[in-house]
C-alpha positions in Angstrom: -0.1 -0.3 0.1 3.0 2.3 1.1 4.6 1.9 -2.5 0.8 2.6 -4.4 0.7 5.8 -2.3 4.3 6.7 -3.1 3.4 5.8 -7.0 0.3 7.9 -7.1 2.2 11.2 -5.6 5.2 11.1 -7.8 6.0 13.8 -10.0 5.0 13.1 -13.9 7.8 11.9 -15.8 8.8 14.0 -19.3 9.2 12.0 -22.3 11.0 13.5 -25.6 8.2 14.0 -28.4 8.8 15.8 -31.4 5.6 17.2 -32.5 4.9 18.8 -36.2 3.3 22.0 -34.5 3.5 23.5 -31.4 0.4 25.5 -31.1 -0.4 25.0 -27.3 -3.6 27.1 -27.5 -4.0 30.8 -28.9 -6.8 32.8 -29.9 -7.8 32.9 -33.8 -7.5 36.1 -35.4 -9.7 36.9 -38.8 -7.0 39.0 -40.4 -8.3 41.3 -43.0 -6.3 43.6 -45.6 -6.3 45.0 -48.9 -5.7 43.8 -51.8 -4.0 45.3 -54.6 -7.2 45.9 -56.7 -8.7 47.2 -53.5 -10.6 44.1 -52.9 -10.9 42.7 -49.1 -9.1 40.0 -48.1 -9.8 37.8 -44.9 -7.5 35.1 -43.3 -8.0 33.3 -40.7 -4.8 32.9 -38.2 -3.4 32.1 -34.8 0.1 32.8 -34.8 -0.4 36.1 -32.3 0.5 37.6 -29.5 0.3 41.1 -27.8 2.3 43.3 -25.7 0.6 46.7 -24.5 -1.1 48.4 -27.6 1.2 46.4 -30.3 0.9 42.5 -31.6 3.3 40.5 -33.2 1.6 38.5 -36.4 3.5 35.5 -37.8 2.4 34.6 -41.5 3.6 32.5 -44.0 5.9 35.0 -46.4 4.3 33.8 -49.6 0.8 34.1 -48.4 -1.7 36.8 -49.7 -2.0 38.6 -46.6 1.9 38.9 -45.9 2.1 40.9 -49.6 -1.0 43.1 -48.6 0.4 44.1 -44.8 4.1 44.9 -46.8 2.6 46.6 -49.5 -0.3 48.6 -47.4 1.0 48.3 -44.2 -2.2 48.1 -42.4 -4.8 45.7 -41.1 -7.7 44.7 -38.9 -7.2 42.1 -36.1 -10.8 41.0 -35.8 -11.4 38.5 -32.7 -14.0 36.0 -33.4 -15.8 34.7 -30.3 -16.6 30.8 -29.9 -19.7 31.0 -31.3 -18.1 31.6 -34.6 -15.8 28.3 -35.3 -18.2 27.3 -38.0 -17.6 30.7 -40.3 -14.2 30.9 -39.7 -13.4 26.9 -40.4 -15.1 27.7 -43.9 -12.0 29.9 -44.3 -9.5 27.3 -43.3 -8.1 25.9 -46.5 -8.7 29.3 -48.9 -6.3 31.2 -50.1 -6.3 35.1 -51.7 -3.1 34.0 -54.1 -4.3 33.3 -57.4 -2.2 30.9 -58.5 -2.2 28.9 -54.8 1.5 28.6 -53.5 3.1 25.5 -54.1 3.3 24.6 -50.3 -0.3 25.8 -49.8 -1.4 23.6 -53.0 0.4 20.3 -51.3 -2.1 20.9 -48.3 -5.2 21.2 -50.0 -5.5 25.3 -50.2 -7.8 26.5 -53.2 -8.0 30.2 -54.4 -11.2 32.1 -53.0 -11.3 36.0 -53.9 -14.4 36.2 -51.8 -13.6 35.4 -48.1 -16.2 37.4 -46.3 -19.0 36.1 -48.4 -17.7 32.4 -48.1 -17.7 32.8 -44.3 -20.7 34.3 -44.2 -19.5 37.7 -42.4 -20.1 41.5 -42.6 -17.5 44.2 -43.7 -17.7 47.2 -42.4 -15.7 50.8 -42.9 -12.6 50.6 -40.7 -11.8 54.5 -38.8 -7.9 54.4 -39.3 -7.2 51.7 -42.3 -8.7 51.0 -45.6 -9.2 47.1 -44.5 -12.7 46.7 -43.4 -13.9 45.2 -39.8 -15.7 42.2 -39.5 -19.1 43.2 -38.1 -20.1 39.8 -36.1 -16.6 39.9 -34.3 -16.8 41.4 -30.6 -13.5 42.7 -31.1 -11.6 44.3 -33.6 -8.2 46.0 -33.3 -7.3 48.3 -36.2 -3.4 48.5 -36.7 -0.7 49.7 -39.1 2.5 48.0 -39.7 5.5 49.3 -37.5 8.6 47.2 -38.1 9.0 43.3 -40.0 11.0 40.5 -38.9 12.0 37.7 -40.8 11.9 34.3 -38.9 14.3 31.3 -39.0 16.9 33.7 -41.0 19.7 31.1 -39.4 18.4 28.0 -41.6 18.7 27.9 -44.9 15.9 25.3 -45.5 13.0 27.8 -43.8 15.0 31.4 -44.7 12.4 33.7 -46.5 9.8 31.4 -45.7 8.0 33.3 -42.6 7.9 36.9 -41.6 6.4 38.3 -38.2 4.8 41.4 -38.6 5.2 44.3 -35.4 1.7 46.2 -35.7 0.5 48.9 -33.5 -2.9 49.0 -32.7 -4.7 52.4 -33.9 -8.6 51.7 -32.6 -10.0 49.0 -30.1 -13.6 48.6 -31.1 -16.0 46.3 -29.5 -19.6 45.3 -29.1 -20.9 46.8 -25.9 -21.6 42.9 -24.3 -17.8 42.1 -24.0 -17.4 45.8 -22.0 -17.0 45.8 -17.7 -20.4 47.3 -16.7 -19.9 50.8 -15.7 -16.6 51.3 -17.0 -15.6 53.0 -20.3 -12.5 51.1 -21.6 -11.8 47.6 -19.8 -13.1 44.2 -21.0 -15.0 41.7 -19.1 -13.4 38.7 -19.1 -16.6 36.7 -17.9 -18.3 37.9 -21.0 -15.0 37.7 -23.5 -15.7 34.3 -24.8 -12.6 34.1 -27.7 -12.0 31.3 -30.1 -9.2 29.3 -29.5 -6.8 27.2 -31.5 -4.9 24.4 -30.1 -3.3 21.6 -32.0 -5.7 22.3 -35.4 -9.0 22.0 -32.6 -11.2 24.7 -32.0 -11.6 25.4 -28.1 -13.7 28.0 -26.1 -12.5 29.2 -22.4 -13.9 27.3 -19.5 -15.1 29.2 -16.4 -12.8 31.2 -14.6 -10.6 29.6 -11.9 -9.7 32.3 -9.5 -8.6 35.8 -9.9 -4.8 36.6 -10.5 -2.3 38.5 -8.4 -1.5 40.7 -11.0 -5.6 41.7 -11.0 -4.7 43.6 -8.1 -2.5 46.1 -10.1 -4.6 48.8 -11.3 -4.9 48.6 -15.3 -4.3 52.2 -15.7 -0.8 51.6 -14.9 -0.4 49.3 -17.9 -1.4 52.5 -20.3 1.5 53.0 -22.8 2.1 55.9 -25.2 0.8 54.2 -28.1 -2.7 54.6 -26.7 -1.9 58.6 -26.9 -0.8 57.8 -30.8 -3.9 55.7 -31.5 -5.8 59.4 -31.0 -4.0 61.1 -34.0 -4.8 58.2 -36.0 -7.6 59.4 -38.8 -8.9 58.2 -42.2 -7.9 55.4 -44.0 -4.0 55.0 -44.0 -1.6 52.8 -45.6 1.2 52.6 -48.2 -1.0 52.1 -51.5 
């Protein structure tokens, strides 16, 4: 009995694995950009993280979205809620590139010019960039590109294949249902139910477990200079 108790309380042992992807769970983003002909492109992605009013977006360098960002320098990060999984999935194996890049063709992607129509989503005009917002997404972050960073430049096989875009948020627009009651500028995490991608499967969030000790820090103390800069952004901006 003593040995059984010891086995049950012993720390789990790590074992080595080599998964093809390391997507442990990140929010899905519907990234809207403007094509060369002025039409809108809409692409689902989840290689993203935020620091302050900046975001880092990891994209295939040959994708239509990457080409649009390099040319126009602007986008909208539309954040779908968990109820929108089906709409997002309708875009999953599509690309705005024609012809379809070889790597995507091998994975079964097809060209699609009307991304909003295919997904059944509604484009609405943005305030600071030319790319449209997605009306159905509870959160829309308009943004401009401030820098690009090549990824895996040390590896000849991967060099030139992935680019990371550093974008600065110029507008944060939300549905009232996700705004914390009685506040102007705060999101209610109990009302915000993001769609999460984890190892090629969609998930939502479970119920809150507990408040983090970080919640004792007033949110206003995180406000950085990019918020002030965003107030000066007006009109559709970009490089085209």
